[in-house]
N, C-alpha and C positions, 0 to 999 in steps of 0.2 A: 584198417591199415594205418597204424600209427607210426609216425617217424620217430626214430630214436634221437633224443636230444643230444646235441654235441655238448660234452662236458669237459672238453679240453680247456685247461687254463694254464696260463703261464706259471702260476704258483704250484699247480700239481706237479710240474716238473722241477720247480725251484726247490721244493722241500726236500728233494733227494739229492740236491747238488751239494758238494763239499769243496771248501777252499783248500788249496794246497798250503801246507805249513811252510812258512818262510823264516829264515834267520837273518839277522842283520847285526851290525855293530862291528867294531874293529876286532873285538876279542873272539867273536864266534867264527868257527870254521878255519882257524889259523893255529899254527903251532904255539902261538903265544897264549892261547886260551888256558885259563887257570880253572881247575875244578872248584876252587874256593870262591870263584866269582859267581854270585847268584844270577840266574837267568831272569830277565824281565819278560813275563808272559802276559799276553792279552787274549781277549776272546771277542769273536764277531758272530753275530746272528745274521746269516745271509738273508733269511726270509724277512727279518725286520728291516734290513737295509733296502730291500727291494720295495716293500710295502710303504715305507715312510719317505723314501727319496722321490724327488720330482722326476728323476729319470725313470725309476721303476714304475711310478704311477702312469707316466706317459706311455711307456711300452705296454703296460697292462690295458690302458684305455684303447690304444690302437689295436691290440689283439682282440679285445672284446667287440670293438666296432666291426672288425673284419668277420668275426664269428657270427655276429648278429646279421650282417649282410648276407652271408652264406645261408644261414638258417631261413631267412626270408625267401631267398631263391628256391630253396628246397621245399618250403611250405607251399609256395605257389605251384611248383611242379607236382607235389603230392596231391593238391586239390584237383588238378587236371587228371591225374591218374585215378583218383577216387571217383571222379565224375564218370569216367569211362567204365570203371568197375561196377558202379551202381546200376548201370544199364543191364547188366547180366542178371540182376535180381528182379528186374521188371519183366514178368512173364508176358504181359500184354504187349510190351514194346518188342520183345524178341519174336513174338508170334507175327508181328506186323512186318518183320524184316524178310527180305528175300534171302535165299541161301548165300548169294553173293554179298549182300549187305552185312549179313551176320559174320561171314568170313572176314570182311573188311574191318568190322568192329573188333574181332579177335586179334587181327593183325595190329590194329591201332593200340590195343591194350598191351600187347607184347612189346611194341615199340616204346610206348610211354613208360612201361615198367623198366625196360632195359636202360632207357635214358636216365630215369630217376636213380637207379642203382649206380650207374657209372658216375653221375654227378655227385652222389653222396660219397662214393669212394674217393673221388677226386678232391672233394672238399676236406675230408678227413685227412688225406695225405698232405694237403696244403697246410692245414692247421698244425699238423705234427711237425712239418718242416719249419714252419714259422716259429713254433715253440723252441725248437732246437737253436735257431738263430738268435732269438731273443734272449734265451738263457745264456748262451755263449757271450753275447754282447754285455749283459749285465754282470756275468762272472768276471769278464775282463775288466770292466769298470770298477767293480768292487775290489778286485785284486790290485789294481793300480792305486786306488785310494788307500788300501791297507798298507801297501808298500811305502807310500809317501808318509803316512802317519807313523808307521813303525820306525822309519829312518829319523823323522823329526823328533819323536818321543824316545828314541834310543831303546826301542823294544826289540828283544832278541827273537821272540817266537810268538806267532799269532795263530790261534786255532779257531776252527769253525765250531760253533756251539752244537751243530747238528751231529758232530762226531764224538762228543764227550758226554759223560753222565752228570757231572756236577762241577760248578765253578762259582766262586763268590762274585756278586754283582760288581764289586769294585774294579774288576779287571775287564769288564765289558766295555769295549770301545765302539759299539755299534752306532751310537749317536754321532760320534766323531766321523765315522765313515759316511753316515747319511749327510752330514754337513758338507763333507768333502765332495760327495757325489752331486749335491745341489750346486756347489761352486762349479764343478766341471760341466754340469748341465747348462747353467747360465752362460758360461763361456762359449760352449758349443752353439747355443741359441744366438748369441750375439755375433759370433763368427759367421753363422749361416745367414743371418739377416744382412750382414755387411757384404757377403758374397752375392746375395740376391740383388742388393742395391747396385753393386758394381755391374752386374749383368744387365740390369734394367737401363743403366746409363749408356751402356754400349749399344 
């Protein structure tokens, strides 16, 4: 009775996520826009931004730690279930049981099996929900970073690499997004430490 390994990862969800296209600049989206004005287009690899940024690495590490903890609980529960199941393969042991004891053993097995199945389903659901929340958080962070960079660099259109077939490397701003994410991460960390320090003083 082998437990199916949990293989949910943040990145398994991330690879299918696409950023919304955004347009910026005074010319874009206005009546003054001229067709002769060339668009400045940039590209972002969402997966790269998550894997290389401190924010993405922290979220992935937290998710992996939670998954490992759940797997440990399930493995312990599975061992208990296997121990009960193995008794049914011991003919001498079964022969030594009274009908009442054998019925109790069967009841114990059904209970252990039901608890294991419920726990497994609960963990899978929790991991899935956590994945959704993490992906949404990272998507929002990347989108914010892209918007700030696009405005500062006067970029009119930013596309997700996952949704296109080809682009020259020169228009890839993924590293700029990673750098901006790291800045946001450091700021959030400092703000969190300051808030904790104030709470401690109170």
